[in-house]
N, C-alpha and C positions, 0 to 999 in steps of 0.2 A: 043549491048549497055548494059552496066551494070547499074542497078538501086540499090541504097542503100536504104533500108527501115528502117528508124529510128523509135523508139517509139513502137516497137512491144511488145506484152505482155511478161513479164519476163519468163513465163512458156511455151512459144511457142516451139513446136517440129517441126522438118523438115516436117513431115507428115501434120501437121496443116498448115504450111506455104504454102506448095504446094497445099493443098486443098483450102485455101483462094485465092491463085492466080487463080486457076481454076474457082472458083465461080465468080471471077471478070473478066472472059474472057481472062485470061492469062495462059491457059493450055499449051501453047507453050513455056512458060518460062523454062529455063534450068539452070544448074549449081547453083541451089539455095543452099544457105548455111546460117547457123546461125553463126554470127560473135562472136569470143571470146571476153571476157571482164570481168569486175568485177561484172556485173549484174546491175550496176546503170543506164546504158543506152543501153538496149537490142536493137540489130539491126540484120538485115539480108541483104543479097544481092542476086540478081538473074540476069540472062542474057536473053535478047530478041534479036532475029535476025531481027531488024527493023532499020529504019533510025533514025537519031537524032531527027527529028521533031516528028516522031511517038512515040519515047521513051519519049519525053517531054510531049506529050499528055497523056501518061500513068501516068507519075509523077503527072500531074495536076489532073487527075481523082482520084488518090489515096490520094492526099494531103488532110489532115483534116478528112479523114474517120476514124471512130471508129471501132476498132476490139477488142472484149472482154474487153471493158472498157479502151482501150489505143488509143490515137490519133496518127495516122500514119503521119510521116514526111518524105516522100520519096525525093530522089534527084538523078539526073542523074550524073553518074560518067564519066568523060571524061578522058580516060587513054591515055597518050602519048606513043609513041613507041621508 
């Protein structure tokens, strides 16, 4: 399952992102990436090998958390095949 993490701090590095995920019990997250954009809405994504229900629980746990002064707005991405 892919989780989109909106609202990350603008100066976030990939190292900082993976560290944040590990600190929040998500050390098994993989394929983390900072998403390109104009900097007005910094975002990242990462993948977890879990069920949709477990991924939704992660989204709920992260929603509204503050990280370096930025409020996180995660969402579960459902990708069709």
